[in-house]
Structures are given as C-alpha cells and as structure tokens.
N, C-alpha and C positions, 0 to 999 in steps of 0.2 A: 527724503522729499521735504523742501521746505513748505511749512503751512502759511497760508495767508496771515498777515500781521494785522490786527486792528489798530491802526496807528492813531485813531481818533481818541483813543485813551490815553496816549502819551501827551504829556503838557507841552512839550516843545512844539509838537505838531499842532495842536489845539491853537496856541499862541500864533505860530505862523499862518494858520488859516483865517484866524481872527484879524490879522494885520492885513492879509489879502482882501478881506472884506472891508476894512477901513480905507484901503487904497481903491476900492472900486473895481477891483480886478474881474475880468469875466470868468465865467465858469470853466471854459477850456483851459485857460491858463492856470486856474487853480487845480484842475484836474492833472496838468502836467506837472506841476510843482509836487504835487500829493504822490504822483508816480515815481518821481526822483526820490522823494523822501522815502518812500517804501523801499526802493532799490537799495538805497544808502544804508537803511536800517538792516537789510538782509545781509549786506556786504560786511557791515560791522559784526553782525551776530554770528557769521560764519567765519569770523577772524581774518577774511582776505584783506580787509581794509587796515586791520591792525598788523598784520605782517608787512604790509607796504610801508606803513608808518613807521614801524620798527626799524625796517631796512633804511628808509629815508633818513631817519635820524641818526642812525650809526654812520651812514655816508657823511652827513653834515658834520657830525662831531670828529670823524676822522680828518676831514678837509680843514676844519677849523683848528685841530692840534697840529697838523703839518705845517700851518703858516705861522705858528707860534714859536 
C-alpha cells in the first residue's frame, strides 16, 4: 500500500505552489494541481511512469534508426 507523500517538502512542488500564488490562482485550482503532482509522484515512485518512458524512448529510437 502506498503511503501518502508529503509533497510540501519537495522543492519543485513548493516552487510550483509559490508560482501559483504569484499568478493569483484560486485555492481550488491549487488543490487540483497539487493532487495531480501527488499522483505523478506516486507513478514515478512505483516505476509505472519510468516503464512507459523507457518503452516510448525505445520505440522512438527504433523508428529513427529505421528512417536512417
């Protein structure tokens, strides 16, 4: 079971939230952005995203090599 992540400790998340404050984004939008960032973090942590990126890079490399 994945435990909740304290994203507020991550520098990139803090910077993003600070920028949303500067832009005057409402609280509901900030909450949505934060939720997506948490989901993304969990995906990367569980390697689902890494596996997708590896497959995607391999496919693009194969296509590029085929055209050469």
